[in-house]
C-alpha positions as CSV (number, residue, x, y, z in Angstrom):
1,M,50.2,130.5,76.9
2,N,48.0,132.9,75.0
3,P,44.8,134.2,76.6
4,R,41.8,132.1,75.7
5,V,39.1,134.7,75.8
6,I,39.0,138.5,75.8
7,A,35.7,140.5,76.0
8,H,35.0,143.9,74.5
9,P,32.2,146.3,75.1
10,A,29.8,147.5,72.4
11,N,31.2,150.1,70.0
12,L,28.9,153.0,70.6
13,Q,30.9,155.5,68.5
14,G,31.8,153.7,65.3
15,R,31.6,150.4,63.4
16,D,33.1,147.0,63.9
17,F,34.7,145.3,60.9
18,I,36.1,141.7,60.7
19,V,38.7,140.8,58.2
20,G,39.5,137.3,56.8
21,D,42.8,135.6,56.9
22,L,45.3,138.2,55.8
23,H,48.3,136.0,54.8
24,G,50.8,138.7,54.3
25,H,48.7,141.2,52.3
26,P,48.5,144.4,54.5
27,D,48.4,146.5,51.3
28,V,45.1,144.9,50.2
29,L,43.7,145.4,53.7
30,Y,44.4,149.1,53.5
31,R,42.8,149.2,50.1
32,L,39.6,147.7,51.6
33,M,39.7,150.1,54.5
34,D,39.9,153.0,52.1
35,Q,36.9,151.6,50.3
36,V,34.7,151.5,53.4
37,G,35.9,154.8,54.7
38,F,37.4,153.3,57.9
39,D,37.5,155.8,60.7
40,Y,40.7,155.2,62.6
41,D,39.4,157.1,65.6
42,T,36.1,155.3,66.1
43,D,35.9,152.1,64.0
44,R,37.5,148.8,65.2
45,L,39.0,146.0,63.1
46,F,38.8,142.5,64.3
47,S,40.9,139.8,62.5
48,V,40.2,136.1,62.4
49,G,43.9,135.4,62.4
50,D,46.6,134.1,60.1
51,L,48.3,137.4,59.6
52,V,51.4,135.7,58.1
53,D,52.7,133.2,55.5
54,R,51.6,132.7,51.9
55,G,51.6,136.3,50.8
56,P,54.5,138.7,50.0
57,N,54.6,140.8,53.2
58,S,54.2,138.9,56.4
59,A,56.5,141.3,58.2
60,G,54.3,144.2,57.2
61,A,51.2,142.3,58.4
62,L,52.9,141.8,61.8
63,E,53.6,145.5,62.1
64,L,49.8,146.0,62.2
65,L,49.9,144.5,65.7
66,D,51.0,148.0,66.9
67,A,47.8,149.6,65.6
68,P,45.4,150.6,68.4
69,W,42.4,149.8,66.1
70,L,43.3,146.2,65.4
71,Y,42.0,143.3,67.5
72,P,43.2,140.0,66.2
73,V,42.7,136.4,67.3
74,L,45.4,133.8,67.0
75,G,45.4,131.7,63.8
76,N,47.2,128.5,63.3
77,H,49.9,130.2,61.1
78,D,50.4,132.8,63.8
79,A,50.7,130.1,66.4
80,M,53.3,128.2,64.4
81,L,55.3,131.4,64.1
82,L,55.0,132.1,67.8
83,A,56.2,128.6,68.6
84,T,59.2,129.1,66.3
85,L,60.1,132.4,68.0
86,N,59.6,130.7,71.4
87,L,62.1,127.9,70.7
88,G,64.8,129.8,72.6
89,H,62.6,129.7,75.7
90,V,61.8,126.0,75.7
91,R,63.9,125.3,78.8
92,E,61.7,127.7,80.8
93,M,58.5,125.8,79.8
94,R,56.7,122.9,81.4
95,R,57.2,119.7,79.6
96,E,53.7,119.6,77.9
97,K,54.0,123.2,76.7
98,A,57.6,122.6,75.4
99,Q,56.3,119.6,73.4
100,R,53.5,121.6,71.9
101,T,55.9,124.4,71.0
102,A,58.2,122.0,69.3
103,A,55.4,120.4,67.3
104,Y,54.0,123.8,66.2
105,A,57.5,125.0,65.2
106,E,58.0,121.9,63.1
107,L,54.7,122.6,61.4
108,F,55.9,126.2,60.7
109,T,58.9,124.7,58.8
110,R,56.7,122.2,56.9
111,N,54.4,125.0,55.9
112,G,57.1,127.1,54.4
113,G,57.3,129.8,57.1
114,W,61.1,130.1,56.9
115,D,60.7,131.3,53.3
116,W,60.1,134.7,54.7
117,L,61.3,134.5,58.4
118,R,64.9,133.7,57.4
119,L,65.2,137.3,56.2
120,Y,64.7,138.5,59.8
121,R,66.2,135.8,62.0
122,R,69.2,137.9,62.9
123,D,67.1,140.9,63.8
124,E,66.7,139.9,67.5
125,E,64.9,143.1,68.6
126,R,62.2,142.8,65.9
127,C,61.7,139.1,66.5
128,E,61.3,139.6,70.2
129,R,58.8,142.4,69.6
130,W,56.8,140.1,67.3
131,R,57.0,137.3,69.9
132,S,55.8,139.5,72.7
133,A,52.9,140.8,70.6
134,L,51.8,137.4,69.4
135,A,51.9,136.0,72.9
136,Q,49.2,138.4,73.9
137,I,46.7,137.5,71.2
138,P,43.7,135.5,72.5
139,L,42.0,132.6,70.9
140,V,38.5,134.2,71.1
141,R,37.2,137.8,71.2
142,I,33.7,138.3,72.4
143,V,32.1,141.6,71.5
144,D,29.0,143.2,73.2
145,A,28.0,140.2,75.3
146,E,25.1,142.2,76.8
147,H,23.0,142.4,73.6
148,A,21.6,139.7,71.3
149,A,22.6,139.2,67.7
150,P,22.5,140.3,64.9
151,A,23.1,143.9,65.9
152,G,24.7,143.0,69.3
153,R,26.9,140.1,70.4
154,F,29.4,138.4,68.1
155,Q,32.6,136.5,68.6
156,V,35.7,136.1,66.5
157,L,38.0,133.1,66.4
158,H,40.1,131.3,63.8
159,A,38.6,128.0,62.9
160,E,35.4,126.7,64.5
161,L,33.4,125.6,67.6
162,A,32.2,122.3,66.3
163,A,33.4,118.7,66.3
164,E,32.4,115.2,65.2
165,R,29.9,113.4,67.4
166,E,28.7,109.9,66.2
167,N,28.2,110.5,62.5
168,T,27.1,114.1,63.1
169,V,28.9,117.4,63.7
170,A,27.8,119.3,66.8
171,V,28.5,122.8,67.8
172,C,30.1,122.0,71.2
173,W,30.1,125.5,72.7
174,N,27.4,128.0,73.6
175,D,27.6,131.6,74.5
176,V,27.8,131.0,78.3
177,D,30.5,128.4,78.2
178,L,32.6,130.1,75.7
179,A,32.9,133.2,77.9
180,E,34.4,131.1,80.7
181,D,38.1,130.8,79.9
182,T,38.5,128.2,82.7
183,H,35.8,125.9,81.5
184,P,37.0,122.3,81.7
185,R,36.0,121.7,78.1
186,W,39.1,123.7,77.0
187,Q,41.3,120.8,78.0
188,E,39.2,118.0,76.5
189,P,41.4,115.8,74.3
190,H,39.7,114.7,71.0
191,P,40.6,114.0,67.4
192,V,40.7,117.3,65.4
193,I,39.8,117.2,61.7
194,G,42.3,119.5,60.0
195,Y,44.9,119.1,62.8
196,D,44.9,115.4,61.9
197,A,45.9,114.5,65.5
198,T,44.5,114.4,69.0
199,G,44.4,117.9,70.6
200,T,42.5,120.0,73.0
201,W,40.1,122.8,72.1
202,E,43.0,125.2,72.1
203,D,44.2,123.3,69.1
204,H,40.7,122.8,67.6
205,L,40.0,126.6,67.5
206,L,43.1,126.9,65.4
207,W,42.8,124.0,63.1
208,G,39.3,122.4,63.1
209,R,37.4,121.8,59.9
210,S,34.5,119.7,61.1
211,L,31.8,122.0,59.8
212,R,33.3,122.1,56.3
213,Y,33.8,118.3,56.4
214,A,30.1,117.9,57.4
215,L,29.0,120.1,54.5
216,S,31.2,118.2,52.0
217,H,29.9,114.8,53.2
218,E,26.3,116.0,53.7
219,N,26.5,114.9,57.4
220,P,23.9,116.4,59.9
221,I,25.0,119.5,61.8
222,V,23.7,120.0,65.4
223,P,23.6,123.7,66.3
224,A,23.8,125.3,69.8
225,A,22.8,128.5,71.5
226,L,25.6,130.5,69.9
227,S,25.8,134.1,68.7
228,R,27.2,135.1,65.3
229,T,30.7,133.7,65.1
230,Y,33.2,135.0,62.5
231,V,35.9,132.5,61.5
232,G,38.5,131.9,58.8
233,H,41.0,129.1,58.3
234,T,39.4,127.2,55.5
235,I,39.3,129.0,52.1
236,T,35.6,129.5,51.2
237,P,35.0,131.8,48.3
238,P,31.6,133.5,48.1
239,R,28.9,131.8,46.0
240,E,26.9,134.2,43.9
241,G,28.2,137.0,46.1
242,R,27.3,135.3,49.4
243,L,29.5,134.2,52.2
244,L,29.1,130.8,53.7
245,Q,27.1,130.9,56.9
246,V,26.3,127.7,58.8
247,A,25.5,127.0,62.5
248,E,26.1,130.7,63.3
249,H,29.6,130.5,61.8
250,V,30.4,133.0,59.0
251,F,33.4,132.0,57.0
252,L,35.6,134.9,56.0
253,D,38.7,133.3,54.6
254,T,37.9,133.9,50.9
255,G,41.3,133.2,49.6
256,A,43.7,136.0,50.2
257,A,46.5,133.4,50.2
258,H,45.9,133.1,46.4
259,L,45.9,136.7,45.5
260,D,49.2,136.3,43.8
261,Q,47.8,133.5,41.6
262,A,45.1,135.6,40.0
263,E,44.8,133.6,36.8
264,Q,44.0,130.4,38.6
265,Y,41.9,131.9,41.5
266,R,40.0,134.8,39.9
267,N,37.1,134.6,42.4
268,Q,39.2,134.7,45.5
269,G,40.6,137.5,47.6
270,L,40.5,139.3,51.0
271,T,37.2,140.0,52.6
272,L,36.3,142.8,55.1
273,F,32.8,142.5,56.7
274,C,30.9,145.1,58.7
275,H,28.9,143.6,61.6
276,Q,26.6,146.6,62.1
277,E,25.8,147.0,58.4
278,Q,25.7,143.3,57.7
279,Q,27.6,143.6,54.4
280,G,31.1,143.1,53.2
281,W,33.6,143.7,50.5
282,M,36.1,141.4,48.9
283,A,39.2,142.6,47.1
284,T,40.4,140.3,44.3
285,A,43.5,140.8,42.3
286,T,41.6,143.2,39.9
287,E,38.6,144.7,41.7
288,I,36.6,145.1,44.9
289,V,33.2,143.4,45.0
290,R,30.3,143.6,47.5
291,V,29.4,140.4,49.4
292,A,26.5,139.4,51.7
293,L,25.6,136.6,54.0
294,G,23.9,133.5,52.8
295,N,23.0,130.0,54.0
296,A,25.0,128.0,51.5
297,P,24.2,124.5,50.3
298,A,26.6,121.6,50.8
299,L,30.0,122.2,49.2
């Protein structure tokens, strides 16, 4: 089982960047890092997950896991890949974990993961290296818990910390509870919008779309005592140069999965955001544009 939460101290020497869902585009990430003058000795790069699938170079994206400056969280596509790589170890797992592994591996196949993984299935050494690295990626990274936002604490996870509650959507975690990786809420079973099944919060942090559902249906959203939380998972292009920010969630998946369909998705791409500077940059198929934060209207 992947770690739930890993904490990091403040970065006193450099800057902290957060990148949206990469989806097999490491070359575009390096282009953005060049744009911002990323310092490989002092800056840190946090990823909201989904390194793989959709794009042309999932294997290259996985090689980033060896970089000492990269701090990813697990995305649902990463979890599906890990489950597939874990299939050879199912007999060693407890029944419930084996069932979850099989379900996620089936989702990997249904989402087209084998389109690229089949090229490497006979490279046992590489696949084992990927499996070992993916198994160490947490669901949540909390940064600088000692200081308040916006300049201080933030957290990174893949999907969301909110769920449906009686015709509303409530942010169900606060800063204190989220830092406790043994909190009983982690194992709370409930329907997960986006997962389209009953799951625990370990599934919800990978698949949940309750906040986006609430915005689309103009349902009330109940916030909580939560620091800035960077997420991805649901493609949310900037509106008038502004990233969606709601209930302390900042949505950074701006559509890198569609970079190879530039004619149809001209306003989508990969976003890199600097926490200290409170600004970001999005690489589309043709240019790099600056993006800022904004409280977007219902979508």
